[in-house]
N, C-alpha and C positions, 0 to 999 in steps of 0.2 A: 929926167926919168921918162920912159916911154908911156904913151897913153895906152889904156886898156883897149884891147880889140873887142868889138862887139861879140857877144856870145854867138857861137855858131852851132847850128844843128847839122851834123854830118851824116852822110849815108854811104855805105860801102856794101859789097857782097862778101859774105863769109868765105873764107878760103882764098881771098884775093890779096895780092900785095896792094898796099894803099899808102899814098903819100899825102902829107899835110905840109904846106909851105906857109910860113908866116913872115911878115915884114914888120919889124919894129921901127917906129918913127915917133917924132915929137908931134905935138898937136898941130904944128905947122907943116906936117908931112916931110920933115927932114929926117932921113934915115939915121938911126943910132948905131954907132960902132959897137958891136956886141962881141968883139974878139975876146976870147977867154971866158965868156959866160957859159954857164951850164943851164940846160933846159930839162924840165921834168914833165913827162907826159904820163898821165894815169887814166885808166879806165876801170870803173867800178860798177857793181850791180846797184848799189845805193850810195849816194853821195856821202852818207854818214859812216860807211864801212871804213875800218882802219886800213891804212896803206898795205898792211900785211895780207889783207884779203883782196887786194886789187887783182883784176883779171890780167891787166897789162900795166907794167911799170917800166918806163924807159928813162934813162938819163942820156941826154943828147948834147954833145958839145956843139958850139956854134961854128960850123965848118962850111956851110954852103956858100955864103958870101957875107962874112961877118961885118966887113966894113960898110956894106950896104944894108945892114940890119936884117939879112935874110937867113932863116933857119928852115931846115927840112927835117920832118919827123917821118920815118918810114916804118910802117907795120908790115911784117912779112906774112906770106900766106900761111905759114905754120902758126903764127900768133893769132890769126883771125879764123883759123880753120873750124874751131868749135864754137864761135860766137854767133848767136842768132837772136835778134830782137833788139830792144833799146837799152842803152846803158848811159852812164854819166861819165864825162871826161873833163879834164882841165889841163892847161899848160901853164907851168910856173917857170920862172928863171931865178937864178942866183947870179948876181953880177960880181964884178971884181972887188967890190967893196963889201960883199957879203949881204947885200940887200936882196930879199926874196919878195917876189911879187907875182900874182896870178895875172896873166895877160889875156886869157880867153878860157871860156868853159861853155858847156852845153850838153846836148844829147848826141850820142852817136848810135846810129841804127845799122845793124848788119842784116841785110836781106838774104833770104834763102837763094842760093845759087842752084843751077840745074846740074852742071857738070861738076863732079867731085874728083874725077881722075886727073892726073897730070902727066901720065905717060901713055 
């Protein structure tokens, strides 16, 4: 089973595309083959909010480099366009045996950008 990643506090600009890359490994830093696993990324106003009230809910298959334990979660500019301030997030996985585990969580802050146009 992978070790939990340290909670990470993330920063991004609202309206920007933003990527989060994680590497899952054992306590001995040996990458875990995550082929076929599903990852769930969620952003909420309050950590106690139900998932139905999440600002962003993504299900991401392990496709970046699953045999090396690498997963990439991409937020699009459309998803981050109206976010401003601090929120709560976490990343969970469901492995091929149905085990669900949270691998990281923390705060994610979207700072105000200056340019809002994209054309």
